[in-house]
C-alpha positions as a Markdown table, in Angstrom:
| # | Residue | x | y | z |
|---|---|---|---|---|
| 1 | Met | 11.7 | -1.6 | 27.6 |
| 2 | Asn | 8.4 | -1.6 | 29.5 |
| 3 | Asn | 5.0 | -1.3 | 27.9 |
| 4 | Gln | 4.6 | 2.4 | 28.8 |
| 5 | Glu | 7.9 | 3.1 | 27.0 |
| 6 | Lys | 6.8 | 1.1 | 24.0 |
| 7 | Leu | 3.6 | 3.0 | 23.9 |
| 8 | Asn | 5.4 | 6.4 | 24.1 |
| 9 | Arg | 7.7 | 5.3 | 21.3 |
| 10 | Ala | 4.7 | 4.3 | 19.2 |
| 11 | Ile | 3.1 | 7.7 | 19.8 |
| 12 | Asn | 6.3 | 9.4 | 18.7 |
| 13 | Ala | 6.7 | 7.1 | 15.6 |
| 14 | Gln | 3.1 | 7.8 | 14.6 |
| 15 | His | 3.6 | 11.5 | 14.9 |
| 16 | Leu | 6.6 | 11.2 | 12.6 |
| 17 | Leu | 4.6 | 9.1 | 10.1 |
| 18 | Asp | 1.7 | 11.6 | 10.2 |
| 19 | Asp | 3.9 | 14.7 | 9.9 |
| 20 | Pro | 3.3 | 16.4 | 6.6 |
| 21 | Leu | 6.9 | 17.6 | 6.3 |
| 22 | Ile | 8.2 | 14.1 | 6.9 |
| 23 | Gln | 5.7 | 12.7 | 4.4 |
| 24 | Glu | 6.8 | 15.3 | 1.8 |
| 25 | Ala | 10.5 | 14.6 | 2.4 |
| 26 | Leu | 10.0 | 10.8 | 2.1 |
| 27 | Ala | 7.9 | 11.2 | -1.0 |
| 28 | Ser | 10.5 | 13.6 | -2.5 |
| 29 | Met | 13.3 | 11.1 | -1.8 |
| 30 | Glu | 11.3 | 8.2 | -3.3 |
| 31 | Ser | 10.6 | 10.2 | -6.4 |
| 32 | Met | 14.3 | 11.2 | -6.8 |
| 33 | Tyr | 15.4 | 7.5 | -6.5 |
| 34 | Ile | 12.8 | 6.4 | -9.0 |
| 35 | Ser | 13.9 | 9.1 | -11.3 |
| 36 | Asp | 17.5 | 8.1 | -11.0 |
| 37 | Trp | 16.6 | 4.5 | -11.8 |
| 38 | Lys | 14.5 | 5.5 | -14.8 |
| 39 | Ser | 17.0 | 7.8 | -16.2 |
| 40 | Ser | 19.9 | 5.4 | -15.9 |
| 41 | Thr | 21.4 | 4.1 | -19.1 |
| 42 | Val | 21.6 | 0.4 | -19.9 |
| 43 | Asp | 25.3 | 0.2 | -18.8 |
| 44 | Asp | 24.9 | 2.4 | -15.7 |
| 45 | Val | 24.6 | -0.4 | -13.2 |
| 46 | Val | 26.1 | 1.7 | -10.4 |
| 47 | Lys | 23.4 | 4.3 | -10.6 |
| 48 | Arg | 20.6 | 1.8 | -10.6 |
| 49 | Glu | 22.2 | -0.2 | -7.7 |
| 50 | Arg | 22.5 | 3.0 | -5.7 |
| 51 | Ala | 18.9 | 4.0 | -6.4 |
| 52 | Tyr | 17.8 | 0.5 | -5.4 |
| 53 | Ala | 19.8 | 0.6 | -2.2 |
| 54 | Cys | 18.5 | 4.0 | -1.3 |
| 55 | Met | 14.9 | 2.9 | -1.9 |
| 56 | Thr | 15.5 | -0.2 | 0.3 |
| 57 | Val | 16.8 | 2.0 | 3.1 |
| 58 | Leu | 13.9 | 4.4 | 2.8 |
| 59 | Asn | 11.4 | 1.5 | 2.9 |
| 60 | Asp | 13.2 | 0.0 | 5.9 |
| 61 | Phe | 13.0 | 3.3 | 7.7 |
| 62 | Lys | 9.2 | 3.5 | 7.1 |
| 63 | Ala | 8.8 | -0.2 | 8.1 |
| 64 | Ala | 10.8 | 0.4 | 11.4 |
| 65 | Leu | 8.5 | 3.3 | 12.3 |
| 66 | Ser | 5.4 | 1.2 | 11.5 |
| 67 | Ser | 6.8 | -1.6 | 13.6 |
| 68 | Phe | 7.2 | 0.7 | 16.6 |
| 69 | Val | 3.5 | 1.8 | 16.1 |
| 70 | Asn | 2.3 | -1.8 | 16.0 |
| 71 | Thr | 4.4 | -2.8 | 19.0 |
| 72 | Gly | 2.9 | 0.2 | 20.8 |
| 73 | Lys | -0.6 | -1.0 | 20.0 |
| 74 | Ile | 0.1 | -4.4 | 21.6 |
| 75 | Ala | 1.7 | -2.7 | 24.6 |
| 76 | Glu | -1.4 | -0.5 | 25.0 |
| 77 | Lys | -3.6 | -3.5 | 25.1 |
| 78 | Gln | -1.4 | -5.1 | 27.7 |
| 79 | Ile | -1.5 | -1.9 | 29.8 |
| 80 | Glu | -5.3 | -2.0 | 29.6 |
| 81 | Arg | -5.4 | -5.7 | 30.5 |
| 82 | Asp | -3.1 | -5.2 | 33.4 |
| 83 | Ser | -5.1 | -2.2 | 34.7 |
| 84 | Lys | -8.2 | -4.4 | 34.9 |
| 85 | Leu | -6.4 | -7.0 | 37.1 |
């Protein structure tokens, strides 16, 4: 993937992170998983493990988008540097 493609991907990822509907959906999901964890009984290991796994996936998703944004920032600097040569 070239720097321009990385930059385009970063722009798209940032739009997703900034989108109010996406933010609302992610916050709702996080709240649901925390609620599942808090409402689990002492012996309900499966429910807690599922809530933990879902939170992990949710956080991984956010981290992946953030990584795309950061990679795009680096690509943007490289594009600027290359244009000066």
